[in-house]
C-alpha positions as CSV (number, residue, x, y, z in Angstrom):
1,M,0.0,0.0,0.0
2,T,1.5,3.3,-1.0
3,N,0.9,6.7,0.5
4,T,-0.1,8.6,-2.5
5,Q,-2.8,10.9,-1.3
6,N,-1.7,14.5,-0.4
7,P,-2.6,15.4,3.1
8,Q,-3.6,18.8,1.9
9,N,-6.4,17.1,0.0
10,G,-7.9,16.0,3.3
11,G,-6.4,12.7,4.2
12,F,-3.7,11.1,6.5
13,Y,-1.9,9.6,3.5
14,G,1.5,11.3,2.9
15,L,2.2,11.9,6.6
16,G,4.5,8.9,6.9
17,I,1.9,6.8,8.8
18,A,2.2,3.0,8.6
19,P,-0.5,1.4,6.3
20,S,-1.9,-0.7,9.2
21,L,-2.5,2.5,11.2
22,L,-4.0,4.2,8.1
23,D,-6.6,1.4,7.9
24,V,-7.4,1.9,11.6
25,L,-7.9,5.6,11.2
26,A,-10.2,5.0,8.2
27,R,-12.2,2.5,10.2
28,L,-12.5,5.0,13.1
29,K,-13.6,7.6,10.5
30,Y,-10.6,9.9,11.1
31,V,-10.7,11.5,7.6
32,T,-8.9,14.9,7.7
33,P,-5.9,15.6,9.9
34,T,-6.1,18.7,12.0
35,P,-3.3,21.3,11.5
36,I,-1.3,20.1,14.6
37,Q,-1.6,16.5,13.3
38,E,-0.6,17.4,9.8
39,K,2.5,19.3,11.0
40,A,3.6,17.3,14.0
41,I,3.1,13.7,12.8
42,P,5.6,13.7,9.8
43,I,8.3,15.1,12.1
44,A,7.6,12.8,15.0
45,V,7.5,9.6,12.9
46,Q,11.1,10.4,11.9
47,G,12.1,10.1,15.5
48,Q,12.7,13.8,16.2
49,D,11.8,15.6,19.4
50,V,8.8,17.8,19.0
51,I,7.4,20.8,20.9
52,G,3.7,21.2,19.7
53,I,1.9,24.4,20.7
54,A,-1.7,24.3,19.8
55,Q,-4.9,25.5,21.4
56,T,-7.0,22.9,23.3
57,G,-9.4,20.7,21.3
58,T,-7.2,20.6,18.2
59,G,-6.4,16.9,18.1
60,K,-3.1,16.8,20.0
61,T,-3.7,13.3,21.4
62,L,-3.7,11.7,18.0
63,A,-0.7,13.8,17.0
64,F,1.5,12.1,19.6
65,S,-0.3,8.7,19.8
66,I,0.3,7.7,16.1
67,P,4.1,8.4,16.1
68,M,4.5,6.8,19.5
69,L,2.9,3.6,18.5
70,M,4.9,3.4,15.3
71,R,8.2,4.0,17.1
72,L,7.3,1.4,19.8
73,A,6.6,-1.2,17.1
74,A,10.0,-0.5,15.6
75,T,12.1,-0.2,18.8
76,K,10.3,-2.7,21.1
77,G,10.6,-0.1,23.9
78,R,8.0,1.4,26.1
79,G,6.0,4.6,25.9
80,L,5.3,6.9,28.8
81,V,2.6,9.6,28.7
82,L,2.4,12.2,31.5
83,L,-0.7,14.3,32.0
84,P,-2.0,16.7,34.7
85,T,-5.4,15.1,35.6
86,R,-7.0,11.7,36.0
87,E,-9.7,12.5,33.4
88,L,-7.1,13.3,30.7
89,A,-5.2,10.2,31.5
90,L,-8.3,8.0,31.1
91,Q,-9.2,9.8,27.8
92,V,-5.7,9.4,26.4
93,D,-5.8,5.7,27.3
94,E,-9.2,5.4,25.6
95,T,-7.7,6.9,22.4
96,L,-4.7,4.6,22.5
97,Q,-7.0,1.5,23.0
98,K,-9.0,2.5,19.9
99,I,-5.9,2.8,17.8
100,G,-3.9,-0.1,19.1
101,K,-6.5,-2.6,20.3
102,Q,-6.3,-4.7,17.1
103,A,-2.5,-4.9,17.3
104,G,-2.7,-6.1,20.9
105,L,-1.6,-2.9,22.6
106,R,-1.3,-3.2,26.4
107,T,-1.5,-0.1,28.6
108,A,-1.3,0.7,32.3
109,V,-3.0,3.8,33.7
110,L,-1.4,5.1,36.9
111,I,-3.6,7.7,38.5
112,G,-4.7,8.8,41.9
113,G,-8.0,7.6,43.3
114,A,-7.6,4.1,41.8
115,S,-6.3,0.9,43.4
116,I,-2.5,1.0,43.5
117,G,-2.6,-2.8,43.7
118,N,-4.5,-3.1,40.5
119,Q,-2.0,-0.7,38.9
120,I,0.9,-2.9,40.1
121,S,-0.7,-5.9,38.5
122,A,-1.1,-4.0,35.2
123,I,2.6,-3.0,35.3
124,K,3.6,-6.7,35.8
125,K,1.9,-7.5,32.5
126,N,4.6,-5.5,30.8
127,P,2.5,-2.8,29.1
128,H,3.6,-1.2,25.9
129,V,2.5,2.3,27.2
130,I,2.1,3.7,30.7
131,V,-0.3,6.6,31.0
132,A,0.2,8.4,34.3
133,T,-0.3,11.5,36.4
134,P,3.0,12.8,37.9
135,G,2.0,12.3,41.6
136,R,0.9,8.7,41.2
137,L,3.9,7.8,39.0
138,N,6.2,9.1,41.7
139,D,4.3,6.9,44.3
140,H,5.2,3.9,42.2
141,L,8.8,5.1,41.9
142,D,9.0,5.3,45.6
143,Q,7.7,1.7,45.9
144,R,10.0,0.6,43.1
145,S,7.0,-1.0,41.4
146,V,7.7,0.6,38.0
147,D,10.8,0.6,35.9
148,L,11.3,3.4,33.4
149,S,14.7,2.3,32.1
150,N,13.2,1.0,28.9
151,V,11.2,4.1,28.0
152,T,12.0,5.0,24.4
153,V,9.2,7.6,23.9
154,L,8.2,10.2,26.5
155,V,5.1,12.4,26.0
156,L,4.5,15.4,28.2
157,D,0.9,16.4,27.4
158,E,-0.6,19.6,28.7
159,A,2.8,20.4,30.0
160,D,1.9,24.0,31.0
161,R,-1.0,22.8,33.1
162,M,1.2,20.3,34.9
163,L,3.6,23.1,35.8
164,D,0.7,25.3,36.9
165,M,-0.5,22.6,39.2
166,G,2.9,22.4,40.9
167,F,4.1,19.2,39.3
168,A,7.6,20.5,38.3
169,P,9.5,18.5,41.0
170,Q,7.7,15.3,40.1
171,I,8.3,15.8,36.4
172,N,12.0,16.5,37.0
173,R,12.3,13.3,39.0
174,V,10.6,11.3,36.3
175,L,12.9,12.7,33.7
176,K,15.9,11.5,35.7
177,H,14.5,7.9,35.7
178,V,14.0,7.7,31.9
179,P,16.9,7.0,29.6
180,P,18.6,10.1,28.1
181,K,18.5,8.5,24.7
182,R,14.8,8.6,23.9
183,Q,12.3,10.6,21.8
184,T,10.4,13.3,23.7
185,L,7.2,14.8,22.5
186,L,5.9,17.8,24.4
187,F,2.5,19.3,23.8
188,S,1.1,22.4,25.4
189,A,-1.5,25.1,24.8
190,T,0.8,27.9,26.0
191,M,4.6,28.3,26.1
192,P,5.7,29.7,29.5
193,P,9.4,30.1,30.3
194,E,9.3,26.8,32.3
195,I,8.5,24.9,29.2
196,S,11.5,26.4,27.4
197,K,13.7,25.3,30.3
198,I,12.5,21.7,30.0
199,A,13.2,21.8,26.3
200,A,16.7,23.1,26.9
201,N,17.6,20.6,29.6
202,Y,15.8,17.4,28.5
203,M,15.1,17.5,24.7
204,A,17.5,16.9,21.8
205,M,17.2,19.7,19.2
206,P,13.4,19.8,19.3
207,V,11.4,21.0,16.3
208,R,8.8,23.5,17.4
209,V,5.4,23.3,15.7
210,E,3.1,26.1,16.6
211,I,-0.4,26.1,15.1
212,A,-1.8,29.1,17.0
213,R,-0.2,31.9,19.0
214,S,0.1,31.1,22.6
215,G,-3.1,32.0,24.4
216,T,-5.3,31.9,21.2
217,A,-8.8,31.0,22.0
218,A,-10.5,28.2,19.9
219,E,-11.8,29.4,16.6
220,G,-15.6,29.3,16.2
221,V,-16.3,30.1,19.8
222,A,-18.4,33.2,20.3
223,Q,-17.5,34.9,23.5
224,E,-19.8,37.0,25.6
225,L,-19.6,38.7,29.0
226,F,-22.3,39.7,31.5
227,V,-21.4,42.1,34.4
228,V,-23.7,41.0,37.2
229,E,-24.0,41.2,40.9
230,K,-22.8,38.1,42.7
231,S,-26.2,37.5,44.2
232,D,-27.8,37.5,40.7
233,K,-25.4,35.0,39.2
234,I,-27.6,31.9,39.9
235,R,-30.7,33.6,38.5
236,L,-28.8,34.6,35.3
237,L,-27.6,31.0,35.0
238,E,-31.2,29.8,35.3
239,K,-32.2,32.2,32.6
240,L,-29.4,31.1,30.2
241,L,-30.1,27.4,30.8
242,N,-33.7,28.0,29.7
243,E,-32.6,29.9,26.6
244,Y,-30.0,27.3,25.5
245,H,-31.1,23.7,25.1
246,G,-27.9,21.7,24.6
247,T,-25.3,20.4,27.0
248,V,-23.7,23.1,29.2
249,L,-20.5,23.0,31.1
250,V,-20.4,25.5,34.1
251,F,-17.1,26.4,35.7
252,S,-16.8,27.4,39.4
253,R,-13.6,28.7,41.0
254,T,-14.0,26.5,44.1
255,K,-15.1,22.9,44.7
256,H,-17.5,24.1,47.4
257,G,-19.0,26.5,45.0
258,A,-19.4,23.8,42.4
259,T,-21.3,21.6,44.9
260,K,-23.7,24.4,45.8
261,I,-24.3,25.4,42.1
262,S,-25.0,21.7,41.3
263,R,-27.4,21.5,44.2
264,M,-29.2,24.6,43.2
265,L,-29.6,23.4,39.6
266,K,-31.1,20.2,40.7
267,K,-33.6,22.2,42.8
268,M,-34.5,24.0,39.6
269,D,-35.2,20.7,37.9
270,F,-32.1,20.6,35.7
271,T,-30.2,17.4,35.5
272,A,-26.7,18.3,36.8
273,A,-23.6,16.6,38.1
274,E,-20.3,18.0,39.6
275,I,-16.7,17.1,39.1
276,H,-13.8,18.3,41.3
277,S,-11.1,17.0,43.6
278,N,-13.5,16.3,46.5
279,R,-15.2,13.7,44.4
280,S,-13.9,10.2,44.2
281,L,-12.5,8.8,41.0
282,S,-15.6,6.7,40.5
283,Q,-17.9,9.7,41.1
284,R,-15.9,11.8,38.6
285,R,-16.1,9.1,36.0
286,E,-19.8,8.6,36.5
287,A,-20.4,12.4,36.2
288,L,-18.3,12.6,33.0
289,E,-19.9,9.5,31.4
290,G,-23.4,10.8,32.4
291,F,-22.5,14.1,30.8
292,K,-21.4,12.3,27.6
293,N,-24.4,10.0,27.3
294,G,-27.0,12.7,28.1
295,K,-27.9,11.6,31.6
296,Y,-26.8,15.0,32.8
297,R,-27.4,18.1,30.8
298,V,-25.2,20.3,33.0
299,L,-21.8,19.5,34.4
300,V,-20.4,21.9,37.0
301,A,-16.6,21.7,37.3
302,T,-13.6,23.4,38.7
303,D,-10.5,24.1,36.7
304,I,-9.4,20.5,37.3
305,A,-11.7,19.8,34.3
306,A,-10.6,22.7,32.1
307,R,-8.4,20.4,30.0
308,G,-9.8,17.1,31.3
309,I,-13.1,17.0,29.4
310,D,-13.2,15.8,25.8
311,V,-16.9,15.8,25.0
312,T,-18.1,16.6,21.5
313,G,-21.0,18.8,21.0
314,I,-21.0,20.9,24.2
315,E,-23.2,23.8,23.2
316,L,-22.3,26.3,25.9
317,V,-19.5,26.9,28.4
318,I,-20.4,29.3,31.3
319,N,-17.8,30.8,33.5
320,F,-19.9,31.2,36.6
321,D,-16.7,32.6,38.1
322,L,-13.8,34.0,36.2
323,P,-10.7,31.8,36.5
324,D,-7.8,32.5,38.9
325,Q,-5.4,32.8,36.0
326,A,-6.2,34.2,32.6
327,E,-4.6,31.2,30.8
328,D,-7.3,29.0,32.3
329,Y,-9.9,31.0,30.4
330,V,-8.6,29.7,27.1
331,H,-8.7,26.1,28.3
332,R,-12.2,26.5,29.7
333,I,-13.8,27.9,26.6
334,G,-11.9,25.3,24.5
335,R,-14.3,22.7,25.8
336,T,-16.8,24.0,23.3
337,G,-16.3,24.6,19.6
338,R,-14.1,21.5,19.3
339,A,-13.0,19.9,16.0
340,G,-14.1,22.9,13.9
341,M,-17.6,23.0,15.4
342,A,-19.2,26.3,16.5
343,G,-19.5,27.0,20.2
344,K,-20.5,29.6,22.7
345,A,-18.8,30.8,25.9
346,I,-20.4,33.1,28.4
347,S,-18.6,34.6,31.4
348,F,-20.0,36.3,34.5
349,A,-18.0,39.1,36.0
350,T,-18.9,41.0,39.1
351,P,-18.6,44.8,38.9
352,D,-15.3,44.8,40.8
353,Q,-13.5,42.3,38.6
354,G,-12.2,44.6,35.8
355,K,-8.6,43.6,36.4
356,D,-9.4,40.0,35.7
357,V,-11.3,40.9,32.5
358,R,-8.4,43.0,31.4
359,E,-6.0,40.2,31.9
360,I,-8.2,37.8,29.9
361,E,-8.6,40.4,27.1
362,K,-4.8,41.0,27.0
363,L,-4.2,37.3,26.7
364,V,-6.7,36.5,23.9
365,R,-6.2,40.0,22.3
366,I,-9.9,40.6,21.8
367,Q,-12.5,42.7,23.6
368,L,-15.2,40.5,25.1
369,N,-18.7,41.5,24.0
370,I,-20.5,42.9,27.0
371,T,-24.2,42.0,26.9
372,K,-27.0,43.8,28.8
373,T,-28.2,41.7,31.6
374,P,-31.8,40.5,30.7
375,D,-34.8,40.4,33.0
376,L,-34.0,37.7,35.4
377,P,-36.4,35.0,36.9
378,P,-37.9,35.8,40.4
379,A,-35.6,35.2,43.3
380,R,-35.9,31.7,44.8
381,K,-35.3,30.8,48.4
382,L,-32.0,29.1,47.6
383,D,-28.9,29.3,49.8
384,M,-26.2,30.5,47.5
385,S,-24.3,32.5,50.1
386,D,-21.2,30.4,49.7
387,A,-21.3,29.5,46.0
388,G,-19.1,31.0,43.4
389,D,-16.3,33.4,43.4
390,R,-15.4,34.8,46.8
391,D,-12.9,37.3,45.5
392,S,-13.2,41.0,45.8
393,R,-10.8,41.8,43.0
394,S,-11.1,45.1,41.3
395,F,-13.4,45.6,38.3
396,S,-14.4,49.3,38.1
397,R,-15.7,49.8,34.6
398,R,-18.0,52.6,33.4
399,P,-21.2,51.6,31.7
400,H,-21.9,51.3,28.0
401,G,-22.0,55.1,27.9
402,G,-24.5,57.1,29.8
403,H,-24.4,58.0,33.5
404,G,-21.8,57.0,35.9
405,G,-24.0,56.9,39.0
406,G,-26.4,54.1,38.0
407,A,-30.1,53.9,38.5
408,P,-31.7,52.3,41.6
409,R,-32.1,48.6,41.2
410,P,-35.6,47.3,41.0
411,T,-36.6,45.0,43.8
412,H,-37.5,41.3,43.2
413,G,-39.8,39.4,45.4
414,A,-39.3,40.4,49.1
415,S,-35.9,42.0,48.4
416,S,-35.7,45.6,49.3
417,S,-32.2,46.2,48.1
418,S,-31.4,49.6,46.6
419,R,-28.1,48.5,45.0
420,P,-27.6,49.7,41.5
421,R,-28.7,47.3,38.7
422,S,-26.0,45.8,36.5
423,T,-27.4,47.0,33.2
424,S,-25.9,48.9,30.3
425,V,-27.2,52.0,28.5
426,I,-26.1,52.4,24.9
427,G,-24.9,56.0,24.6
428,A,-22.0,58.1,23.6
429,S,-18.7,56.4,23.7
430,A,-16.2,57.4,26.4
431,P,-12.5,56.7,26.8
432,R,-11.6,53.5,28.6
433,P,-10.7,54.4,32.2
434,S,-7.9,52.9,34.2
435,Y,-8.7,50.3,36.8
436,D,-8.2,50.3,40.5
437,S,-4.7,49.2,41.3
438,E,-5.6,47.2,44.4
439,Y,-5.4,43.5,43.8
440,R,-7.1,41.5,46.5
441,R,-7.4,37.8,46.6
442,D,-9.1,35.5,49.1
443,K,-6.4,32.9,49.7
444,G,-8.9,30.5,51.0
445,A,-10.8,30.3,47.8
446,K,-7.9,29.8,45.3
447,A,-8.6,27.4,42.4
448,E,-7.7,23.8,43.3
449,G,-4.3,22.7,42.1
450,V,-3.4,26.2,41.0
451,P,-1.3,28.3,43.3
452,S,-2.6,31.8,44.1
453,R,-0.4,34.5,42.8
454,R,-0.3,38.1,42.0
455,P,-0.1,39.1,38.4
456,Q,3.5,39.1,37.1
457,G,5.1,42.5,36.8
458,G,4.9,45.7,38.7
459,S,2.5,46.4,41.5
460,K,2.7,50.2,41.1
461,P,-0.7,51.8,41.8
462,G,-2.5,52.3,38.6
463,G,0.1,50.4,36.6
464,R,-0.3,47.4,34.4
465,S,0.8,43.9,35.2
466,G,3.8,42.5,33.4
467,G,4.0,40.6,30.2
468,S,3.8,41.7,26.6
469,R,2.6,45.1,25.7
470,R,-1.1,45.3,25.4
471,P,-2.3,46.1,21.8
472,K,-4.1,49.3,21.3
473,M,-7.9,49.0,21.7
474,A,-10.7,51.2,20.7
475,P,-12.5,53.2,23.4
476,R,-15.2,51.2,25.1
477,K,-18.3,51.9,27.1
478,F,-18.6,50.4,30.5
479,F,-21.0,49.4,33.2
480,G,-21.0,51.9,36.0
481,G,-22.6,52.8,39.3
482,M,-21.4,49.6,40.9
483,G,-18.1,49.2,42.7
484,V,-16.9,52.6,41.3
C-alpha cells in the first residue's frame, strides 16, 4: 500500500503513517488531519523531538499517539505519557486503545484515586504504554513498582498545566529515571518560560510546531460577558439554561461553589452533576460519562476539568466565576467549539473584577462582548451565600455610555435592596478608564491545584501587570454605578 494521497487534499496519507494505522484511522472515521496533526506527525515519525503548541481541542492526542505507536513497534521499547489530571489520562488511554487494540496494545493507567494494587498488576503485565499523572507515578517510583529504564518515547501532554499545578518537582524526578536516549514529544497550549527550560535541559534539538499563537482561543467560539452582581449569578444561570437547550459546562472557582451550584440546579429541575477534587474517581467518572451520554445536561466543574473533558457537542461553556489565571480562560472555553464546530462561551463578572477581565482580554487579544443583563427570573429561596467566586478583586468599569451613577435597582420578590442594577445603556462612547490598582485575593478560595499568585510584573498603583505590551484597543463603554 503506497501513501499517494496528499494530506492537503484531506487525508492522512502522505504523513508517513504506517499502512496498518491508516486502515485503523479510516475505520474510526478519522478523515482529515487537524493542523497540529498534519505538521507534527511527519516530524515525530522520523524520531525527532517535537514541541507542539496548539490550542485545546485541536487533536493533540492523535498527534502524539500515532508516532509513539509506530516507534514502539520498531524499537520494542515502552511509551510513557504524563498528563495533569485523571480524566485526561483516562481519555488518552481510551484513544490509545481505539488505535492499538487490534494490534494487541497493552496499557497501564497510573492515576490517583484508583487501586494501586491493580496498577501494580497492570505493570507486571509489561505494558507497551504507561499513562500516568506525575503524583501517582512518583508513588510507584517510591515503591519501586515501576521501571522506566526501557522508555523510548516520552510524552508530556498539557505540560503548561502540569507546571501550573505544581508538578515540576515530580516531572524532573521522572525525567531522571527515563533514559537520556529517547524521543520526547511535548505538547502544550501555551509556552511559558518553564517549558523552554524543560526543552533546553531534556530535549534533543526539538522541532517547534506552533499552530496558534500562545493564548489563542479556539476558533468558532463566540465569547460573551455579563457584568452582574454576585447575588444575581444563579438567576442569570437559570435564565441562560432556559434559553439554550444543549449540553452546558459550568465552571466554578472552588469545589465548594461547584457543589452548591449543582445542588441549586437540581432544585431548579435541571439534570446536573459535579466534578472536582472532593469527588472520588468513580464519582468523577460517573459524572463525566453521564454528561457524555445525556444523563446529565449540565456539568459543574472546577479548573481540574478545564483540560480534562473531551466531549463533543458541548453547546455552551459558562464561566460562573472567572478563573484565577487568565490562561485557564482559554482552556475552559476550549471545551466547546471543538474539531471545527461552532461553540459559545459566556462569562459572569462582578462589577469589581475589571482587572481579571483586562488580563483575559490582553491574553486573547480581543475585547469581550458585553451583553446587557436580561430580565431575570424571580428570586428563589436558595442558599447560594457560599457559592461561586469569593474574591473582591477590582473591576471598576464605566457603563456602556450614559451616566456614571447608576439607577436604583428594581426589587425582586421580598428583596428591598437599593443596590444599582447591572445593566448597560447604549450611549455616547467614552475613553476607557484605568482600573483600581488594588489586587485583592481570598487565599482560602484559590482554584484547586493552581497556586494563588499576583499578576507578574509591577505592583505600582494604577500600573499594568507584566507581560507583553497590550495592543491598542478602541475606546469602550462600561458598566458603572457599581463598585466605582
